[in-house]
N, C-alpha and C positions, 0 to 999 in steps of 0.2 A: 704782548697778546694775553688777554685774561685766560686763566686756566680752563674756563668752560668753553672757550671759543671753538675748539675742535672736538667737543664731545659728540659721539654719535647719538642719534635720536631715533627711537622707534617710531614707526608710523603712528600718527594720531589715531585715537579710537574711531572706528567706523560709526556712521550715524545709525540710528535705529534701523533694524532689519526691515526694510520695506519691500518693494517689488523686486529690488535687485539684491540687497543684503550682502554687499561686498563681493563684487565680481572679479576684480583683478588683484593679482598679488605681485605684479612686476616681473614674474618669471619669464615672460615672453618678450621682454624688452631687449631684443637682439635683432641684428640685421637679418631679415628674412623670417622674423618671428611672427606668430599669430596667436591671439588669445583664444585658443581652442576650448579651454575649460569654461571660460566666461560665455562664449557663444553657446556651448552645450547647456549651460545653466539657463540662458535665455530661452533656449529651445524647450527644455524640460518644463519651465515655468509657464509656457504658453505665450511668451512675449513676442515671439516671431510671428504669431498669428494675431496678436492683439490689435494691430492697426485695422484689421478687417471688420466689417459690420458683423453683428451677432448672427445674422442670417447666413453668413459664410464662415462661421466658426470663430469669430474674433470678439473683441471687446469694444469695437467702434471707436478706436482712438483717433481715426482720421476724420470723424464727423465734427463739424464746427462746434457743436455743443459740448464736445469733450476736449477742446483745445487745451484747457488748463491741466487736465489729467496727462495729456501727451507732453505738454511742456514740462510738467513736474517730473515725469519719467525720464525724459531726455537729460534734464539737469542732474537727476540722481545718478544716472549711468555715467555721465561725464564727470561728476564729482568723484566717482570711484575709479574710473579709468577712461582717459580721453580717447585712446585708440579704440576701445570697445564702443564708446559713444559715437565716434566717427562712423564706425561700421553700422551701428544700429540706426543712426540717422539716415544713412544711405538706404538701408532696408526699408525704413518708413517712407522715405521719399519715393522709392520705386513703387511701393504698394499704393501710395496716394495717387500717383500718376495713373496706375492701372485702374483704380477705382473711379477716377475722374474721366478718363478718356476711352477705356477699352469697352467693347461691346459686352453684353451680358455673358455670352458663352465663354469668351476669352477670360473675363474677370473670374468666372467660376473655376475655370481650369487652373488659373494662376493662384487663386485663393486656396485651392486644394494643395498645390505645391507648398505654399507658405504654411498651411496647417500641418503638413507632413514634415516640416522642419527645414525646408530649403532657405538658405540665406540669399536675399535679394540685394541689389545695389544699383546705383546709377553711374554709368560710365559714359561721359559725354566729351571728355578731352581726348585729343588725338594728336599724333605727330604732325609736324608741318607738311611732311610728305607721307603718303600711304595712309591717309585717313580712311575711315570705313565707308564703303560704297556698296549699294545694292544694285546689281545689274538687272537688265530687263528679263532675264531668265530666272530671277529669284536667287542668284548666288551672291555671296558676300566676299568682299576683297578689302583687306586693310586691317588696321589695328586701332585699339584705344590705349591711351597712355594715362599715367597717374590714376590708374584704376585701383581703388582701395579694396582690399580683400581678394586680389588677383590670385587665382588658384583655390580659393575657398568659397567665394560667392558662386553659387551654382545656378542662379537665376538673375544674371545681370540685365538691366534695362539699358539699351544702347541706342544711339541715334546713328542712322546711316543715310547718306546722301543718295537720292534717287535721280533719275535721268534729267529732270527739270531743275535740279539744284536744291529742291526742298529736302527736308530731313524727316525721316520716318522713324518712329519708336518701335523697337523690337525687344522682346524679352527672350533671350536665348537660353537654351537648356545645355549646360556644360557639366562635364564630369569633374569631380574634385581634382585639382592639380593640373588640369588640362590647359595647354596653350599659354600659360603664364610665365613671364620672365621678370623676376624680382631683382636681377643682378644690379640694376642701376639705383635701387632704393637704399642709398647709403647716406642717411640723413641724421641731423642733430637730434630730432625728436620724432615722436609718432612712429617709431621703428616697428612696433607690433601691428601696424595697420596693414601690413603686407601689400604695399602699393607698388604697382608695376605696370608692365605693358602686356596686353593680351591680343594675340593675332587671331582674327576670325576668318581668315582666308580659307576657302574650301567648304565653309558651312553655308547653309541656305535657309530659306523660309521654312522648310519642312522641319528644321531643328529649333524653331522658335515660334513666337506668337507676335502678330502685329497688334500694336496698341494705338488706337485712335487713327486720326487722319494725318497726312503730311503737315508738318510745322505745328502740330498741337503742342509739342514739347515746350516751345518758346512762348506760348500764349500768356498774356499778362492779365491780372497781376500775379497769377499763381507762380510763374517762373521766378521772378525776382523776389516777390514777397515771401516765398518759401524759405528764404535765408534765415527767417526767425528760428527755424529748427536747429541749424548748426550754432546759432547764437545761444540757444538754450543749453546745448552741450558745452560750449565754451564757458558759459556761466558756471556750470558745474566744476570746470577746471579752475576758475578763479576762486570759487569757494574752497576747493581742496588746498590751494596755495595758502589761503587765509587761515584755514584750520591748522595747517602745518606751522605757519608763522606763530599762531597763538600757542600751540603745543610746545614749540621750542622755547618761547619766552617763559612759559610755566615751568618747563623741565630745568631750565638754567637759572631760575630764580630772578629773572629780570622783568617780570610783569609789572613791578612797581616803579620802574624807571620812567620818569616823565617823557624822556626822549623816545623811548620805545613805545610808550602809550600814544604819543603823537603820531608816530609812523603807523602804528596799528590802527589808530582812529582814521587816518586818511585812507588806509586800505579798506576799512569797513564802509566808509562812505562810497568808495568806488564800487565795491561789490553790491551794496544795497541799491545804489542807483542803477546798476546793470540789471538787477533782479526786477525792479519795477518797470524798467523800459522793455525788457524782454517779455514780461507778462502782458504789457499793453500792446506791443508789436504783434504778439501771437493772436490776441483777440481781434485786432484791427485786420490782420491778414485773413483770419478765419471768417470774419463777417463780410469782407470784400465790399464794404459800404463806401460809397463815393467813387470817384474816378480811379482807375487803375494807377494813374500817376501819383495820386495822393496816398494811396495805400503803400505803394512802393517807397515813396519818400519817407514815410515814418519808419519803415523797416530799415532803410538806409541810414536814417538818423541813429537808430539803435545800433546798427553795425559800427558806425564811427565811435559811438560811446563805449561799446563793449570792447572794441579793440584797444582804445586808450586805457580803459579801466584794467584790462588784462596786463598790459605793459607796465602800468603804474603799480599794480599789486605785486608783480614779479620784482620790480626794482625795490619796492619798500621792504619786501621780505628778504631780499638779498642784503640790503643795508642793515636790517635788524639782526639777521642770523650770522652774517659775515661769511668767512671762508668755509665754515663747517657746512654751509648749504651747498657748496660745490663738490663735496665728497660724494662719491657714488653710494656710500652707505647711508647717506642722509635722504629722507623722503623728498625734500625740496628739489633735489638734483633732477630727478626724472620729471617731477611735476612741472618745473619751470621750462625744461626742454620741450616737453610735449605741448604745453600751452603756447609757448612762443612760436612753435612750428605751426600749430593749428590756427593761430591767429592770422597766419599769412594766407588769407583768402584772396581770390583774384579781384582786381580792379577796385581797391579801396578808395582811391582818389575819385574815380568815376562815381562811386556810390555817394561820397560826401558832396561833391560839387553838383551832382544831379539833384540831391535833396535840397541843397542851398538854392539852386536855380528855381526849383519848384516853389519854394517858400517866397523867394524874392518876386516872382511873377504873379503870385496869388493876390486876389483883390480883397480877400477877407483879412481881418486882423490876425496876427500870428497865433493868438491864443485860441482862435476859433477854427484853425485848420483841422485839428483832430479832436472833435468834441468827445467827451466821455460817453461811452455807450449808453449809460443810464440817464444822460441828461435829456431834458424835454424842452423843445422850443416854446417860447412864450412865457417862461418862468424866470426871466432875467432878474437879477438883483436890482434894487433901486439905485439910481445914480448916487455917487458918493456925496454930492452936494445935498441931495435930498435926505440922505441917510443921516448926515451930521447936522442938518438944519432943523 
């Protein structure tokens, strides 16, 4: 084993201090941990209110015209700390649903909560038994599982089944630490996301706000196409692994090795491909142009590409850095744990095959399925034969 193989390596330099400026330091990477200081910084900087329109005290990040700004912010936060990115993406998702479906009075009240620093989240997963139900008297019974930020999110948006089987969105007002059970969250990565089970039994409509009409939560393309947001966070995690990979090669004097250059080059291609795809998916989702199925298909195409890119970048960094990257003192160790865990999003095969089925059934040429937003019909290039004749 070469003498440098087990050298510890400091965390690579943080990017220029932007909206986030280095949120996480890894101190909360423990079972039951939570990035309290990072969320406090987001609160102080006004980023918890930023998804709101300016009229409600925000920066309009949920508006279609600001999709690039939101995408960049999500990636920046994910680059710094994936657990924080997961929590912030859930906060943005909840506020986006409120702004899209809630009536004006409800939206104003919840916007005031966000402006006051409450952390929102979306909790839609539930146990096979004891799922959340809203009875005819307005009482809640049951739980939500895999709830990120459990005990810390004080304004969760949840879905509850009503009498006819449809699901209604509610934003509940919770006290910090209330009703959360984190005991089962003993995971490889994303430990600081405080993911657990929350029991809502005994609460009722008077302790929350109704958002939209029954089954609004699953309306397309917003429901599936919104996956671009967590892809933007995952992209940040990919970029963090890549930066650590580069920093290690520089620190150990191996950046001139052609084999290392080849691996790093492959990782660069994967990361840059992901960046371009996520940017385009975000714009397509924000524009909602064309059929919902077509919008969703492109986001699902991006899901498949980003997942594979993340796995490839981790593997390439592991091969280049070697055993040192598995030491707890090395920055790669947590980065690859968190990214590998966060890449495990639900139904990846369904997303991939659904996208492929849509493309196979389309009547248009494949290159015309998702035209560039700036392209104009009627300005086609001359036929190749004409061009060379």
